[in-house]
Backbone bond lengths (Angstrom), bond angles and torsions (degrees), N, CA, C in turn:
res aa  C-N    CA-C-N  psi(-1)  N-CA   C-N-CA  omega(-1)  CA-C   N-CA-C  phi
1 M - - - 1.484 - - 1.509 109.10 -
2 R 1.351 115.74 133.38 1.475 120.94 177.80 1.502 111.48 -70.65
3 M 1.330 117.01 125.89 1.457 121.73 179.06 1.523 109.23 -73.33
4 P 1.325 117.41 143.88 1.479 119.35 177.88 1.509 112.17 -63.84
5 D 1.338 116.45 152.52 1.449 122.32 176.03 1.469 109.42 -70.34
6 R 1.357 118.02 116.38 1.439 121.74 -175.08 1.530 114.83 -66.53
7 D 1.346 114.51 -17.76 1.479 116.31 -174.13 1.533 114.09 -103.95
8 R 1.349 117.01 7.13 1.428 117.85 179.70 1.554 110.98 -64.89
9 A 1.357 115.80 141.49 1.450 119.92 -176.46 1.503 111.34 -62.58
10 D 1.364 118.26 -35.44 1.436 119.48 -176.18 1.533 111.86 -77.83
11 D 1.319 118.33 -0.77 1.455 122.25 174.33 1.536 111.47 -89.63
12 R 1.352 116.58 -6.05 1.431 119.15 -178.51 1.528 111.56 -75.73
13 D 1.302 115.54 156.16 1.491 120.27 177.07 1.518 107.32 -143.58
14 T 1.298 116.29 173.15 1.449 120.38 -176.17 1.507 113.02 -104.09
15 L 1.313 117.48 8.22 1.471 120.76 178.90 1.520 110.76 -63.07
16 T 1.286 117.93 130.35 1.451 121.77 178.75 1.529 110.49 -85.17
17 D 1.312 115.87 125.05 1.441 120.33 179.35 1.526 109.91 -64.25
18 V 1.365 115.57 138.94 1.457 122.09 176.96 1.518 108.36 -80.14
19 P 1.339 118.36 123.71 1.474 118.17 177.64 1.521 111.49 -58.91
20 G 1.315 115.45 128.94 1.477 119.02 -178.71 1.520 112.95 74.10
21 G 1.321 117.36 10.12 1.493 121.26 -178.43 1.504 112.95 -74.00
22 V 1.317 115.61 177.31 1.462 123.95 -176.54 1.528 107.94 -100.34
23 R 1.333 115.71 139.94 1.475 118.84 177.79 1.537 109.05 -61.27
24 L 1.338 111.92 136.24 1.490 118.77 -174.24 1.538 111.76 -56.57
25 Q 1.336 118.03 -42.50 1.477 118.77 -177.68 1.517 111.49 -65.17
26 K 1.338 116.18 -30.34 1.474 117.96 176.79 1.505 111.86 -69.61
27 V 1.350 117.03 -38.96 1.463 121.46 177.45 1.527 110.35 -61.64
28 L 1.324 115.43 -44.31 1.494 119.99 179.73 1.516 110.43 -62.79
29 A 1.329 116.98 -45.08 1.446 119.86 -178.67 1.528 111.31 -63.57
30 E 1.307 117.36 -41.58 1.480 120.75 -179.92 1.516 111.26 -69.55
31 A 1.323 118.00 -20.97 1.463 121.26 177.63 1.537 112.08 -84.24
32 G 1.341 115.59 -2.13 1.448 119.46 176.68 1.491 115.49 94.99
33 L 1.330 117.54 19.01 1.489 118.86 -178.57 1.534 112.03 -84.89
34 G 1.327 117.90 -1.72 1.435 119.00 179.30 1.508 111.72 124.08
35 S 1.323 117.98 -170.76 1.460 123.36 178.70 1.534 110.68 -63.22
36 R 1.329 117.04 163.04 1.449 118.54 176.61 1.502 112.61 -61.76
37 R 1.323 115.50 -37.18 1.476 118.32 178.49 1.548 109.56 -62.50
38 H 1.308 117.84 -43.30 1.445 119.93 177.54 1.533 110.63 -62.81
39 C 1.328 117.15 -40.21 1.461 120.60 178.78 1.501 111.53 -64.78
40 E 1.360 118.33 -34.24 1.436 121.05 174.68 1.528 111.44 -64.36
41 E 1.324 115.55 -35.92 1.473 119.78 177.19 1.501 110.21 -65.79
42 L 1.340 117.83 -39.58 1.471 120.89 176.52 1.511 109.94 -60.27
43 I 1.340 117.55 -43.49 1.438 121.43 -178.59 1.522 109.55 -65.77
44 G 1.307 116.53 -47.94 1.463 121.82 -178.43 1.519 112.24 -60.49
45 A 1.317 116.70 -29.90 1.465 121.59 -179.47 1.530 112.71 -82.95
46 G 1.318 116.18 1.82 1.471 119.27 179.16 1.511 114.64 72.34
47 R 1.356 117.12 26.44 1.458 120.68 -175.57 1.512 111.75 -98.19
48 V 1.332 118.61 1.43 1.458 122.21 -174.11 1.539 109.53 -115.07
49 E 1.315 117.00 132.67 1.439 124.75 176.66 1.504 112.23 -119.87
50 V 1.323 118.74 139.58 1.452 122.91 170.46 1.496 109.10 -122.89
51 D 1.307 117.19 120.61 1.478 123.03 -175.78 1.510 111.47 49.90
52 G 1.336 116.99 40.98 1.461 121.36 175.35 1.478 115.90 85.72
53 E 1.340 119.04 -0.84 1.462 121.76 -178.54 1.536 108.94 -112.02
54 T 1.341 116.64 131.94 1.446 120.55 176.36 1.520 109.17 -70.51
55 V 1.331 115.01 130.37 1.470 122.62 -176.18 1.519 108.87 -114.99
56 R 1.326 117.05 127.91 1.464 120.44 -178.57 1.540 111.27 -116.87
57 R 1.335 117.97 -6.15 1.456 119.42 -178.95 1.535 110.94 -84.90
58 F 1.341 116.17 124.89 1.462 119.90 -178.40 1.501 111.67 -64.92
59 G 1.323 117.74 -28.79 1.470 120.96 -176.53 1.481 115.04 -91.84
60 A 1.357 118.31 6.55 1.472 120.13 -179.35 1.500 110.45 -57.79
61 R 1.361 115.96 136.18 1.445 119.63 -176.78 1.532 107.48 -108.52
62 V 1.324 115.91 130.79 1.469 121.95 -174.59 1.519 109.94 -128.67
63 D 1.345 114.75 166.69 1.469 121.64 175.24 1.512 107.42 -110.78
64 P 1.358 119.48 99.61 1.460 119.98 -177.35 1.533 113.93 -67.53
65 Q 1.320 117.07 -13.11 1.481 119.02 177.20 1.494 111.36 -76.51
66 R 1.342 118.10 -26.16 1.448 121.68 -172.32 1.522 115.19 -119.11
67 Q 1.298 116.35 -28.82 1.473 119.02 -173.88 1.529 112.13 -93.67
68 V 1.305 114.73 148.84 1.477 121.36 177.77 1.519 108.98 -92.57
69 I 1.330 116.05 118.19 1.468 121.80 -178.46 1.506 108.41 -112.57
70 K 1.327 116.71 129.79 1.475 121.68 178.90 1.531 111.14 -125.23
71 V 1.297 114.81 147.63 1.459 121.53 172.81 1.539 106.74 -124.27
72 D 1.306 116.34 126.76 1.458 122.95 -175.22 1.525 111.99 51.87
73 G 1.353 114.35 36.84 1.454 119.30 174.62 1.490 114.62 87.42
74 K 1.354 119.07 -5.60 1.460 122.49 -177.41 1.503 111.50 -111.61
75 R 1.305 116.86 132.19 1.458 121.24 -179.27 1.541 111.08 -64.77
76 I 1.299 116.99 144.43 1.444 122.13 177.05 1.521 110.82 -110.28
77 P 1.306 118.66 154.84 1.496 121.04 178.66 1.526 109.43 -79.76
78 A 1.349 115.71 86.03 1.450 119.28 -172.43 1.531 113.78 -86.97
79 R 1.325 117.04 -25.55 1.468 117.43 -177.67 1.512 111.22 -70.29
80 P 1.310 117.24 129.72 1.463 119.90 -177.90 1.519 112.72 -66.95
81 G 1.299 118.35 146.88 1.444 122.65 176.11 1.484 116.22 90.07
82 L 1.364 116.81 -2.99 1.444 118.85 179.61 1.528 110.64 -81.54
83 V 1.361 114.47 141.98 1.461 122.43 -176.72 1.533 108.21 -124.12
84 Y 1.345 115.30 137.63 1.446 121.45 179.03 1.518 107.36 -135.78
85 L 1.362 116.49 114.73 1.437 120.15 -175.27 1.526 111.84 -124.33
86 A 1.318 116.66 146.03 1.481 122.69 165.54 1.535 105.47 -102.34
87 F 1.325 114.98 137.83 1.482 121.38 -179.33 1.520 108.42 -131.54
88 N 1.323 116.01 135.31 1.472 120.59 175.58 1.522 106.98 -98.18
89 K 1.313 116.00 100.17 1.469 122.13 -176.87 1.511 110.70 -74.59
90 P 1.321 119.70 123.71 1.449 121.41 170.95 1.527 111.36 -70.47
91 A 1.328 115.91 166.61 1.468 120.81 170.48 1.531 109.78 -66.13
92 E 1.326 115.57 155.28 1.457 123.09 176.52 1.527 111.20 62.03
93 V 1.357 114.78 40.35 1.464 122.67 173.06 1.543 105.90 -127.16
94 L 1.284 117.05 131.18 1.463 122.76 -176.80 1.506 110.65 -82.30
95 T 1.334 116.33 132.13 1.504 120.64 175.58 1.517 106.69 -77.39
96 A 1.312 114.49 83.76 1.456 120.97 177.84 1.536 106.44 -166.27
97 M 1.305 115.61 169.00 1.482 120.09 178.27 1.513 113.16 -97.83
98 S 1.349 116.20 -7.48 1.465 120.89 175.07 1.510 108.04 -161.56
99 D 1.340 116.03 160.36 1.459 119.44 177.66 1.524 109.71 -148.44
100 P 1.334 117.42 121.72 1.472 119.83 -179.57 1.492 114.38 -64.74
101 R 1.340 117.92 -15.90 1.458 120.65 179.29 1.530 112.28 -91.04
102 G 1.308 116.13 -1.61 1.465 120.13 174.34 1.519 114.52 83.37
103 R 1.322 117.94 13.08 1.474 118.15 177.73 1.519 110.82 -75.31
104 R 1.327 114.72 157.13 1.472 117.45 177.15 1.518 110.38 -64.28
105 T 1.327 116.13 140.76 1.462 122.46 179.72 1.520 109.45 -126.00
106 V 1.333 115.03 170.01 1.453 120.97 177.09 1.515 110.43 -56.74
107 A 1.336 118.94 -36.17 1.440 122.43 -177.61 1.519 111.98 -60.58
108 D 1.316 117.51 -27.83 1.488 121.35 -179.33 1.509 112.47 -64.47
109 Y 1.359 117.79 -15.91 1.446 122.31 -175.10 1.545 112.94 -105.55
110 L 1.313 116.55 3.41 1.469 121.46 -173.25 1.491 112.07 -97.76
111 G 1.330 119.96 -1.34 1.478 121.71 179.88 1.489 110.50 64.07
112 D 1.316 115.72 -142.34 1.464 120.04 -174.00 1.519 112.72 -104.08
113 R 1.348 117.08 33.29 1.447 120.14 178.72 1.525 110.61 -59.46
114 S 1.313 116.28 135.65 1.461 120.57 -176.55 1.531 113.00 -87.83
115 E 1.374 117.30 -18.17 1.448 119.49 -179.19 1.520 112.34 -70.83
116 R 1.296 115.37 149.03 1.464 121.50 174.05 1.506 106.61 -88.83
117 L 1.346 115.44 103.37 1.446 121.49 -174.89 1.540 110.97 -98.27
118 F 1.323 115.90 148.14 1.443 124.21 173.36 1.535 109.52 -106.41
119 H 1.305 118.70 139.05 1.456 119.91 167.73 1.523 107.19 -87.38
120 I 1.336 114.84 135.97 1.454 120.11 -176.28 1.542 107.32 -92.23
121 G 1.325 115.34 111.11 1.440 119.72 -176.78 1.552 108.63 73.34
122 R 1.340 112.88 -168.96 1.456 119.20 -175.42 1.524 111.52 -136.14
123 L 1.303 117.26 155.32 1.453 122.40 164.72 1.510 107.54 -122.14
124 D 1.341 116.20 141.32 1.441 120.63 178.72 1.550 112.09 -57.88
125 Y 1.292 114.92 155.67 1.496 120.92 -177.94 1.514 111.25 -49.43
126 D 1.339 117.25 -43.75 1.465 120.87 -173.77 1.555 112.68 -92.62
127 T 1.331 116.29 -2.84 1.477 119.78 -178.47 1.530 109.64 -90.53
128 E 1.339 113.80 140.89 1.476 120.14 -177.25 1.530 108.27 -106.31
129 G 1.333 114.64 171.68 1.453 120.29 165.49 1.518 115.59 113.85
130 L 1.349 113.18 -156.63 1.435 120.52 -165.04 1.531 113.18 -73.11
131 M 1.318 116.30 129.89 1.458 124.77 168.20 1.508 108.17 -130.29
132 L 1.331 115.42 149.28 1.473 121.28 175.92 1.507 110.34 -109.18
133 L 1.294 117.15 138.30 1.448 124.16 -179.59 1.519 109.81 -126.48
134 T 1.328 117.67 138.43 1.478 119.80 -179.13 1.522 109.00 -160.39
135 N 1.317 114.33 164.46 1.473 120.70 168.06 1.525 110.48 -111.39
136 D 1.339 116.54 16.13 1.436 122.23 174.20 1.513 107.88 -89.89
137 G 1.342 114.55 95.25 1.477 120.02 -172.16 1.512 113.92 -62.39
138 E 1.332 117.49 -39.48 1.463 120.54 -179.86 1.522 112.13 -64.23
139 L 1.332 116.57 -45.48 1.450 118.67 177.86 1.505 111.59 -65.41
140 A 1.332 117.82 -43.88 1.452 121.72 -179.62 1.514 110.51 -56.74
141 H 1.346 116.78 -45.31 1.473 121.26 -178.68 1.525 110.82 -59.68
142 R 1.298 115.66 -45.92 1.460 119.40 -176.14 1.523 111.01 -69.56
143 L 1.308 117.50 -40.66 1.481 118.18 -178.90 1.526 111.40 -65.79
144 A 1.337 116.04 -32.00 1.470 119.37 -178.55 1.521 112.25 -83.93
145 H 1.302 119.29 -21.83 1.463 121.86 -174.00 1.531 110.31 -75.30
146 P 1.306 117.79 131.55 1.478 119.74 -177.57 1.511 114.41 -64.82
147 S 1.337 119.24 -21.84 1.459 119.66 -178.04 1.518 112.48 -68.14
148 F 1.327 118.62 -18.07 1.467 121.07 -179.02 1.535 110.75 -91.23
149 E 1.314 117.34 -8.31 1.470 123.18 169.60 1.527 112.91 48.41
150 V 1.332 117.07 50.96 1.451 121.08 175.96 1.539 108.93 -76.02
151 A 1.337 116.43 123.74 1.445 120.15 -176.18 1.521 111.36 -73.52
152 K 1.332 115.16 147.26 1.457 122.33 176.20 1.543 107.61 -132.70
153 T 1.339 115.06 139.57 1.441 121.09 -177.31 1.504 110.22 -117.52
154 Y 1.364 116.13 140.41 1.457 121.94 -179.07 1.506 110.58 -131.23
155 L 1.340 113.53 151.61 1.473 119.95 165.84 1.509 105.60 -105.82
156 A 1.343 114.93 132.19 1.472 119.40 -178.38 1.508 109.59 -130.25
157 E 1.363 114.72 132.55 1.446 120.33 172.27 1.507 107.04 -93.13
158 V 1.344 116.47 121.80 1.462 120.05 -171.21 1.531 110.76 -129.05
159 T 1.297 114.73 166.91 1.471 121.84 174.63 1.524 109.59 -74.88
160 G 1.305 117.05 131.49 1.466 123.09 176.39 1.509 110.74 -105.43
161 P 1.311 116.98 -172.38 1.481 127.26 -5.61 1.519 111.54 -75.73
162 L 1.343 115.81 159.63 1.453 120.90 -174.80 1.517 111.41 -100.10
163 P 1.314 118.19 131.70 1.479 119.65 175.30 1.512 111.15 -69.77
164 K 1.314 116.93 156.93 1.463 120.55 -176.90 1.537 110.89 -68.18
165 D 1.323 116.59 -25.77 1.475 118.59 -175.61 1.505 113.49 -94.12
166 L 1.338 119.01 13.19 1.473 120.00 -175.49 1.507 111.00 -63.72
167 G 1.328 119.88 -42.78 1.453 122.48 179.90 1.508 111.51 -61.09
168 R 1.341 116.22 -42.14 1.492 119.79 178.54 1.514 109.60 -64.40
169 R 1.322 117.91 -40.98 1.460 120.02 -179.40 1.525 110.67 -64.46
170 L 1.304 118.03 -42.79 1.470 120.26 -179.76 1.530 111.09 -66.47
171 A 1.350 116.36 -37.72 1.466 119.89 178.07 1.544 111.98 -70.70
172 T 1.314 118.18 -30.29 1.446 121.77 176.83 1.515 111.47 -71.06
173 G 1.324 115.09 -38.17 1.478 121.42 177.02 1.507 112.09 128.83
174 V 1.313 116.36 139.66 1.466 123.45 178.63 1.532 107.74 -114.54
175 E 1.307 116.20 129.23 1.452 120.04 -178.78 1.539 109.50 -77.55
176 L 1.357 113.91 122.47 1.455 121.91 176.36 1.543 109.18 -112.62
177 D 1.298 118.21 171.24 1.450 120.46 -179.50 1.541 113.63 -66.90
178 D 1.333 116.98 -14.83 1.485 119.68 177.91 1.531 110.36 -118.77
179 G 1.312 117.55 25.65 1.446 121.01 175.93 1.520 113.69 117.77
180 V 1.301 115.56 174.15 1.473 121.36 -178.20 1.520 109.65 -76.29
181 A 1.330 115.48 138.98 1.483 121.40 174.60 1.522 107.61 -122.06
182 T 1.357 115.39 138.21 1.458 119.80 -177.35 1.538 109.18 -127.48
183 A 1.323 114.21 151.02 1.446 121.48 175.28 1.502 110.98 -97.69
184 D 1.324 118.16 141.62 1.462 122.13 176.96 1.530 108.47 -79.35
185 R 1.306 117.22 -42.31 1.472 121.91 178.78 1.506 109.69 -143.67
186 F 1.312 115.77 153.01 1.486 120.88 177.85 1.531 107.05 -152.39
187 R 1.291 114.63 139.18 1.499 121.09 173.17 1.502 110.83 -152.25
188 V 1.302 115.52 151.58 1.457 123.64 176.19 1.516 107.98 -89.80
189 I 1.342 116.47 123.37 1.473 122.18 178.61 1.529 110.71 -87.86
190 D 1.312 116.24 -42.86 1.454 119.77 -175.14 1.514 110.22 -157.73
191 R 1.340 116.11 148.77 1.475 121.59 174.22 1.482 107.73 -127.43
192 S 1.325 116.96 138.68 1.462 121.12 179.93 1.507 107.76 -151.75
193 G 1.337 116.46 94.28 1.462 121.79 178.51 1.547 111.64 61.86
194 A 1.303 116.79 -121.02 1.474 121.38 -177.77 1.513 113.31 -87.95
195 R 1.356 116.63 4.58 1.475 119.21 -179.92 1.512 108.22 -120.34
196 A 1.323 116.17 156.48 1.439 123.10 177.39 1.510 109.59 -147.33
197 L 1.357 116.29 150.99 1.462 121.41 176.93 1.547 105.32 -115.51
198 V 1.321 115.58 124.24 1.427 120.88 -177.22 1.514 110.83 -127.00
199 E 1.330 115.62 156.63 1.477 120.54 175.99 1.529 106.64 -117.16
200 I 1.340 115.67 133.59 1.449 120.93 -178.53 1.532 108.26 -134.48
201 T 1.318 116.11 137.07 1.447 122.25 178.03 1.532 108.99 -122.70
202 L 1.329 116.17 133.36 1.451 120.82 175.90 1.506 108.88 -148.56
203 H 1.327 117.50 166.40 1.459 119.55 -173.46 1.548 110.66 -116.73
204 E 1.273 118.41 14.49 1.470 118.73 177.21 1.504 111.01 -113.77
205 G 1.332 117.42 166.80 1.449 118.37 -173.25 1.542 113.32 -134.60
206 R 1.335 116.74 33.04 1.434 117.51 174.87 1.542 113.19 -60.45
207 K 1.308 115.63 153.21 1.480 118.27 -174.77 1.520 111.82 -61.28
208 H 1.319 114.92 131.63 1.496 122.15 177.91 1.511 112.22 57.90
209 V 1.325 120.18 24.03 1.435 120.48 -167.89 1.548 113.42 -64.46
210 V 1.318 117.49 -37.94 1.456 118.41 178.80 1.525 111.04 -68.31
211 R 1.322 116.11 -44.58 1.470 119.01 179.05 1.547 110.51 -61.85
212 R 1.351 116.69 -42.70 1.451 120.65 -179.28 1.520 112.84 -65.75
213 M 1.346 115.38 -41.29 1.496 118.60 178.51 1.498 112.21 -60.70
214 L 1.346 116.31 -47.77 1.460 119.33 -176.46 1.535 111.01 -70.33
215 A 1.332 116.79 -37.02 1.470 119.69 176.84 1.547 111.18 -63.78
216 A 1.361 114.69 -40.23 1.469 118.88 179.09 1.543 112.15 -66.11
217 A 1.336 114.39 -28.23 1.470 119.68 177.07 1.518 111.96 -82.61
218 G 1.354 117.27 -0.78 1.461 120.43 177.96 1.514 114.76 92.63
219 H 1.371 117.26 19.56 1.447 119.41 -176.74 1.532 108.93 -138.10
220 P 1.330 118.49 78.93 1.472 122.44 -178.96 1.489 113.05 -56.30
221 V 1.328 117.22 146.76 1.468 124.29 -178.92 1.537 109.86 -91.43
222 S 1.310 114.75 130.34 1.475 118.38 174.20 1.549 111.60 -102.06
223 R 1.338 117.84 -22.07 1.430 122.27 175.89 1.521 109.50 -150.27
224 L 1.350 115.22 138.77 1.491 117.64 -177.62 1.539 109.51 -137.33
225 V 1.319 116.00 129.33 1.478 122.45 -177.99 1.535 107.80 -129.35
226 R 1.315 116.24 126.25 1.484 118.52 173.07 1.515 109.63 -86.30
227 T 1.307 117.23 128.75 1.469 121.74 -174.46 1.524 113.17 -108.70
228 D 1.337 117.87 -23.85 1.458 120.43 -176.38 1.535 110.11 -143.60
229 V 1.312 115.11 142.24 1.452 123.62 167.94 1.506 107.69 -126.11
230 G 1.336 117.54 107.39 1.446 118.64 -173.52 1.500 111.56 54.61
231 P 1.328 119.19 -128.13 1.461 121.31 -177.34 1.554 114.04 -84.14
232 I 1.361 116.34 -0.91 1.461 118.77 -175.40 1.522 110.30 -96.73
233 R 1.339 116.16 131.21 1.466 122.54 -177.28 1.501 111.16 -110.01
234 L 1.325 115.86 147.60 1.463 121.09 177.27 1.526 110.46 -67.65
235 G 1.315 115.53 -42.92 1.468 119.12 178.80 1.504 113.00 60.31
236 T 1.318 116.70 -134.51 1.504 121.46 -176.41 1.512 112.30 -99.81
237 L 1.327 117.92 15.14 1.463 120.64 178.37 1.546 109.84 -59.93
238 K 1.291 116.62 127.35 1.477 121.16 -176.43 1.530 111.78 -75.77
239 P 1.342 116.82 148.65 1.489 118.73 178.69 1.537 110.87 -57.62
240 G 1.310 114.47 138.37 1.445 121.24 178.53 1.509 114.93 82.00
241 T 1.343 118.83 5.84 1.440 121.81 -177.77 1.529 109.31 -118.42
242 T 1.370 114.46 163.26 1.461 121.15 179.37 1.528 108.16 -126.48
243 R 1.298 114.32 162.98 1.474 122.22 170.20 1.494 108.40 -145.40
244 E 1.328 117.35 152.92 1.456 122.21 176.10 1.534 108.43 -79.68
245 L 1.311 115.26 138.66 1.461 120.53 175.43 1.522 109.10 -70.58
246 T 1.328 115.48 147.13 1.444 120.33 175.45 1.553 111.08 -74.15
247 T 1.319 115.51 162.63 1.439 119.19 176.50 1.535 110.45 -59.39
248 R 1.315 115.39 -39.24 1.502 119.28 177.23 1.531 110.35 -61.09
249 E 1.301 118.58 -47.10 1.454 120.69 -178.88 1.509 111.36 -61.93
250 I 1.328 118.06 -40.32 1.443 120.80 179.38 1.528 110.54 -64.25
251 G 1.330 115.13 -41.94 1.459 119.31 176.35 1.538 111.81 -60.86
252 E 1.350 117.59 -37.30 1.459 120.78 178.16 1.503 111.04 -67.76
253 L 1.357 117.13 -36.43 1.474 119.64 176.64 1.553 110.41 -65.64
254 Y 1.325 116.83 -45.53 1.459 120.68 175.71 1.544 109.80 -52.85
255 A 1.314 115.66 -48.88 1.485 120.63 -177.28 1.506 109.99 -63.58
256 A 1.317 119.78 -36.74 1.444 122.12 -177.71 1.500 113.13 -63.64
257 V 1.344 115.77 -27.95 1.496 118.89 -178.86 1.538 112.53 -113.32
258 G 1.342 115.37 15.72 1.479 118.85 173.41 1.491 116.08 76.19
259 L 1.332 118.74 25.75 1.443 121.25 179.65 1.554 109.25 -97.85
């Protein structure tokens, strides 16, 4: 691929270089966008923004600690040292980093990582599935805060048989002891005698809310697995294991909470 002419007038921009800053293509490469040559191609194609301004100079110097850098309109994790993990929590694991009673916690599955990680939100002790872990405090706060309404999807094994109007009832709202709870989406995955597997999506995080909603509707949950948090999917991640989020996934999380 022919590299853009670095001296073309239309490649200029008005971004002020940060004294002692890091070259933009280096920041992009360290964020996982590819080789420095590929990152120069992204810059030359006008796909990179710094603080809302398109930057086309390969030598532009930026401060990844303070400036917002986006590629194709999505923010990238530019600050060094940030960690973003997906974790498949097994049942009977406490959503905490320690427990005075000696129960297994999320920290028991993180190995010898030196970073101080936060779990974003909580999963009940008996609930399995996707959790997100990070040391990006701003992102963690927004993802956990109810005002940002990040959707979460669960698979639930429940008592059947299921009435045809169950989805409509859950979408309309179920009265709980701390207020009405509603589902954004609901569908039946499988029916087998007195058991059924359903998928439910909602954007709130009250304690035991999925279990309480389905129990209030007459269908107690025997097993619950969270499969999605916003744009992040559990996929084939094995129970008790973690994986690093991709740069694309991190950008989608930023976008979901307006960062």
